[in-house]
matplotlib code that plots the C-alpha trace (Angstrom):
import matplotlib.pyplot as plt

x = [10.1, 10.6, 13.8, 13.6, 14.5, 18.0, 19.1, 21.6, 25.1, 25.7, 22.1, 20.8, 17.2, 15.6, 13.3, 10.0, 8.6, 5.2, 5.2, 1.4, -1.2, -0.8, 2.5, 5.8, 9.6, 12.8, 13.8, 17.4, 16.2, 17.6, 15.0, 15.8, 14.6, 11.7, 10.6, 11.0, 8.5, 6.0, 6.8, 6.0, 2.7, 1.8, 2.6, 0.4, -2.5, -2.3, -2.3, -5.2, -7.1, -6.3, -7.7, -11.0, -11.5, -10.8, -13.5, -16.4, -15.5, -16.2, -12.7, -12.7, -16.2, -17.3, -19.2, -22.9, -23.4, -20.1, -19.8, -18.3, -15.0, -16.0, -18.8, -16.1, -13.9, -16.6, -17.7, -14.1, -13.4, -16.6, -15.8, -12.4, -13.9, -15.9, -12.8, -11.0, -14.1, -13.2, -10.0, -11.5, -14.1, -11.7, -9.5, -12.4, -13.0, -9.9, -8.1, -9.6, -8.8, -6.1, -4.5, -4.3, -7.6, -6.7, -3.7, -5.6, -8.3, -5.7, -4.2, -7.6, -8.8, -5.7, -5.9, -9.6, -9.2, -6.0, -7.8, -10.7, -8.6, -6.6, -9.7, -11.0, -7.7, -8.1, -11.4, -9.7, -6.3, -4.7, -3.4, 0.3, 0.3, -1.5, 0.7, 3.9, 2.7, 1.7, 5.5, 5.9, 4.4, 7.8, 8.8, 5.9, 6.4, 10.0, 9.2, 6.2, 8.6, 10.9, 8.2, 6.2, 8.6, 11.7, 13.5, 16.9, 17.0, 20.3, 22.0, 21.0, 17.3, 17.4, 18.8, 16.1, 13.3, 14.6, 15.0, 11.6, 10.0, 11.8, 10.4, 6.9, 7.3, 8.5, 5.3, 2.9, 4.2, 2.0, 2.5, 0.5, -1.7, -3.1, -3.4, -2.8, -4.2, -2.8, -4.5, -5.7, -6.5, -6.6, -6.7, -7.1, -3.5, -3.0, -5.1, -2.4, -0.3, -3.0, -3.5, 0.2, 0.1, -3.0, -1.3, 1.8, -0.1, -1.4, 2.0, 3.5, 0.7, 1.5, 5.2, 4.1, 2.0, 4.8, 7.0, 4.4, 4.6, 1.1, 0.9, 1.3, -1.6, -4.0, -2.7, -3.6, -6.9, -8.1, -7.2, -9.0, -12.0, -12.7, -11.8, -15.3, -17.4, -15.1, -15.5, -19.2, -19.4, -18.2, -19.9, -23.4, -23.1, -23.0, -24.6, -25.3, -26.4, -24.2, -25.7, -25.2, -22.1, -20.6, -21.0, -19.0, -16.2, -16.4, -16.0, -13.0, -11.5, -11.8, -10.1, -7.3, -6.8, -6.3, -4.0, -1.9, -1.5, -0.7, 1.8, 3.5, 3.6, 5.3, 7.8, 8.9, 9.1, 11.6, 13.6, 14.7, 13.0, 16.2, 16.5, 12.8, 12.2, 13.6, 11.1, 8.3, 8.8, 7.0, 3.8, 4.0, 4.9, 2.0, -0.5, 0.7, 0.1, -3.3, -4.3, -3.0, -4.8, -8.2, -8.5, -5.9, -4.2, -0.6, 1.7, 3.7, 4.8, 8.4, 8.1, 5.9, 8.6, 11.6, 9.7, 8.7, 12.4, 13.6, 10.9, 12.0, 15.6, 14.5, 12.6, 15.8, 17.7, 15.2, 15.2, 18.9, 19.1, 16.4, 18.3, 21.5, 20.3, 17.7, 19.4, 17.8, 19.2, 17.3, 17.3, 19.3, 16.7]
y = [-45.2, -41.5, -40.5, -38.2, -34.6, -33.8, -30.5, -28.8, -28.7, -25.6, -24.6, -23.2, -23.5, -21.8, -23.8, -21.8, -22.5, -21.3, -19.3, -18.6, -19.5, -17.6, -16.1, -17.5, -16.7, -18.4, -21.0, -19.6, -16.3, -14.9, -15.0, -11.2, -10.4, -12.8, -10.5, -7.5, -9.1, -9.7, -5.9, -4.6, -6.6, -5.1, -1.7, -2.2, -3.4, -0.5, 1.9, 0.2, 0.5, 4.4, 4.6, 2.8, 5.0, 8.2, 7.3, 6.1, 8.9, 11.5, 12.8, 12.8, 14.3, 11.3, 9.7, 10.8, 9.7, 9.5, 7.3, 8.7, 7.5, 5.6, 3.9, 2.7, 1.5, -0.6, -2.4, -2.9, -4.8, -6.5, -8.0, -8.6, -10.6, -12.7, -13.6, -14.8, -16.3, -19.9, -19.8, -18.4, -21.0, -23.7, -22.7, -22.0, -18.8, -19.8, -18.0, -14.7, -15.0, -12.7, -12.2, -8.4, -7.1, -3.5, -3.3, -5.0, -2.5, 0.4, -1.4, -1.9, 1.5, 3.2, 1.2, 2.2, 5.8, 5.8, 4.3, 6.5, 9.7, 8.2, 7.8, 11.2, 12.5, 10.8, 12.6, 15.9, 15.5, 13.7, 10.3, 10.9, 13.9, 11.8, 8.8, 11.0, 12.4, 9.0, 7.9, 10.1, 7.0, 5.5, 8.9, 8.9, 5.0, 5.7, 8.8, 6.7, 3.8, 6.2, 7.6, 4.2, 1.4, 3.3, 2.1, 3.7, 6.9, 7.2, 9.7, 8.2, 8.1, 11.7, 12.6, 10.5, 12.2, 15.6, 14.9, 13.2, 16.4, 18.6, 16.3, 16.8, 20.5, 20.7, 18.8, 20.6, 24.1, 25.4, 28.8, 28.0, 25.1, 26.6, 30.3, 33.1, 33.5, 30.1, 28.1, 24.8, 22.1, 24.1, 21.9, 18.6, 18.6, 17.4, 14.3, 12.1, 13.1, 12.4, 9.3, 8.3, 9.1, 6.9, 4.0, 4.5, 4.0, 0.8, -0.3, 0.5, -1.5, -4.4, -4.1, -4.2, -7.2, -9.0, -8.3, -9.9, -12.9, -12.5, -15.0, -13.4, -15.4, -14.1, -10.6, -10.9, -12.5, -10.0, -7.0, -8.2, -9.7, -6.7, -3.6, -4.1, -3.7, -0.9, 1.0, 0.6, 3.1, 6.2, 5.0, 5.1, 8.9, 9.4, 6.2, 5.7, 2.6, 1.8, 1.4, -1.9, -0.9, 0.7, -2.8, -4.2, -1.6, -2.3, -6.0, -5.3, -3.2, -6.2, -8.4, -6.0, -5.4, -9.1, -9.3, -6.4, -7.6, -11.0, -9.7, -7.6, -10.6, -12.7, -10.0, -9.7, -13.4, -13.5, -10.4, -7.8, -4.6, -2.5, -4.2, -3.7, -0.2, 1.7, -0.4, 1.2, 4.1, 2.1, 2.6, 6.4, 5.5, 3.1, 5.6, 8.4, 5.9, 4.9, 8.6, 9.4, 6.5, 6.6, 10.3, 12.2, 13.3, 14.4, 15.1, 17.9, 19.6, 19.4, 20.1, 16.7, 14.5, 16.1, 15.9, 12.3, 11.2, 13.1, 11.1, 7.8, 8.6, 9.2, 5.9, 4.2, 5.9, 4.9, 1.3, 1.0, 2.2, -0.4, -3.2, -2.0, -2.3, -5.1, -7.6, -10.9, -13.7, -15.4, -19.3, -20.4, -23.2]
z = [-35.4, -34.9, -33.2, -30.3, -30.9, -29.7, -28.1, -30.4, -28.9, -26.8, -26.8, -23.4, -22.4, -19.4, -17.3, -16.5, -13.0, -11.9, -8.6, -8.8, -11.0, -14.4, -13.2, -14.3, -13.7, -14.8, -12.3, -12.1, -11.2, -7.9, -5.0, -4.6, -8.1, -7.7, -4.9, -7.2, -9.6, -6.8, -5.5, -8.9, -9.2, -5.7, -7.0, -10.0, -8.0, -5.5, -8.6, -10.1, -6.7, -6.7, -10.3, -9.3, -6.1, -7.9, -10.4, -8.1, -5.6, -8.0, -8.3, -12.1, -12.5, -14.6, -11.9, -11.7, -8.1, -6.5, -3.4, 0.0, 1.0, 4.1, 2.0, -0.4, 2.3, 3.8, 0.6, -0.5, 2.9, 2.8, -0.6, 0.7, 3.5, 1.2, -0.5, 2.6, 4.2, 3.0, 4.7, 7.9, 8.0, 7.2, 10.3, 12.5, 14.5, 16.7, 13.7, 14.7, 18.5, 19.9, 23.3, 22.8, 21.8, 22.6, 20.4, 17.6, 17.9, 17.7, 14.6, 12.9, 13.6, 12.3, 9.1, 8.6, 9.2, 7.0, 4.2, 4.6, 4.5, 1.6, -0.5, 0.5, -0.9, -4.2, -4.6, -4.5, -5.8, -8.8, -8.3, -8.7, -6.2, -3.6, -4.0, -4.0, -0.5, 0.7, 0.5, 3.8, 5.7, 6.7, 8.2, 10.6, 11.4, 12.4, 14.6, 16.1, 16.9, 18.6, 20.8, 21.6, 21.0, 22.1, 19.0, 18.2, 16.2, 14.6, 12.6, 9.2, 10.4, 11.5, 8.1, 6.3, 8.3, 7.5, 3.7, 3.6, 5.1, 2.5, -0.3, 1.1, 1.3, -2.3, -3.5, -1.2, -1.8, 1.1, 0.0, -3.2, -2.0, 1.1, 0.5, -2.2, -5.7, -6.8, -4.0, -5.7, -3.4, -0.1, 3.2, 1.1, 0.3, 4.0, 3.6, 2.5, 5.2, 7.9, 6.1, 6.4, 10.0, 10.7, 8.8, 10.6, 14.0, 12.6, 11.6, 14.9, 16.7, 14.4, 15.5, 19.1, 18.4, 16.8, 19.7, 22.0, 19.8, 18.1, 15.1, 11.6, 10.5, 13.3, 12.6, 8.8, 9.3, 12.1, 9.9, 6.8, 8.7, 11.2, 8.8, 7.1, 10.3, 11.7, 8.5, 8.6, 11.7, 9.8, 6.5, 8.3, 8.7, 5.0, 3.7, 0.1, -1.7, -4.6, -8.2, -10.0, -11.9, -8.8, -7.0, -9.9, -9.2, -5.6, -6.1, -8.3, -5.4, -3.0, -5.5, -6.3, -2.5, -1.8, -4.6, -3.5, -0.2, -1.2, -3.7, -0.9, 1.5, -1.2, -2.0, 1.5, 1.9, -1.0, -0.5, 2.1, 2.8, 2.0, -1.3, -2.4, -1.0, -4.1, -6.4, -4.3, -6.7, -9.5, -7.5, -8.4, -12.0, -12.4, -10.7, -12.9, -15.9, -14.6, -14.2, -17.7, -19.5, -17.7, -16.9, -19.0, -15.9, -16.9, -14.0, -15.5, -12.3, -11.8, -8.0, -7.8, -9.3, -7.5, -4.2, -5.0, -5.7, -2.5, -0.5, -2.0, -1.1, 2.4, 2.6, 1.3, 4.2, 6.8, 5.4, 5.4, 9.0, 10.1, 8.4, 10.0, 13.6, 12.9, 10.5, 9.6, 7.5, 4.9, 4.5, 1.7, 1.1]

ax = plt.figure().add_subplot(projection="3d")
ax.plot(x, y, z, "-o")
ax.set_aspect("equal")
plt.show()
């Protein structure tokens, strides 16, 4: 009879526990670092979305019949709706009912226009430059929260806002981008900023809904389900039917979008915002890598990286201040 194999004395084995199908982490890993893994996954999926959009929107010059940004937004959310449809039907239409339709409308409209403007920027700018400017989002969220939610605007937040705008100025270099002999992108350099403002409006509406006690489940389903019909309105003004291979890319966009949002939600379930904020810089690194591998885009500009680091630092300051005045404790279970 075969003897059972014994573990050598002093040997240590790490138990591997699945946290999602196909993804594993050591069971002894701190929940904060589990959150980092999910945050990095979210950054990767967002970078992949940027790469696909840049291709099918004609930003690389490789697509024969590029799709308008609004059309891309519509189809991405349409396929996203198909993915979440089983969960919506399972819970019934009651899962989409809200007590605050006006706030939900503002929230969804802000998200739609934010995405459309973002995709327009990817059609005219390199991925790394657009992503770096997109990091200004927390700045506009803090300003809007002060104006409309009357949230406290302390000294650290004021410093963070000022530092963030300095970083954006370094990247934009308006003296070069908007006028003069070295003008490159012209007014398109402002699209990521306008996108950040629109998305900030959506986030402020989300905060207001949360303060009113709106269910997170309702907020998630309504955003994903209604973004598609809302995106159809601007898409009709420049409607173009995708080709077969573009439909494949659009389907991938819907899948990547759901994966990115799910990974983000899991990250913030496991770790605090302040701890995860610095790791958001990985989105710029992944985006630069996607641009380099897929389109040979090499972000060699020193002002891009210097400005991006400054904006990331400002986001850390803003997150720290929010944690300081809005602390929450995680369950130890």
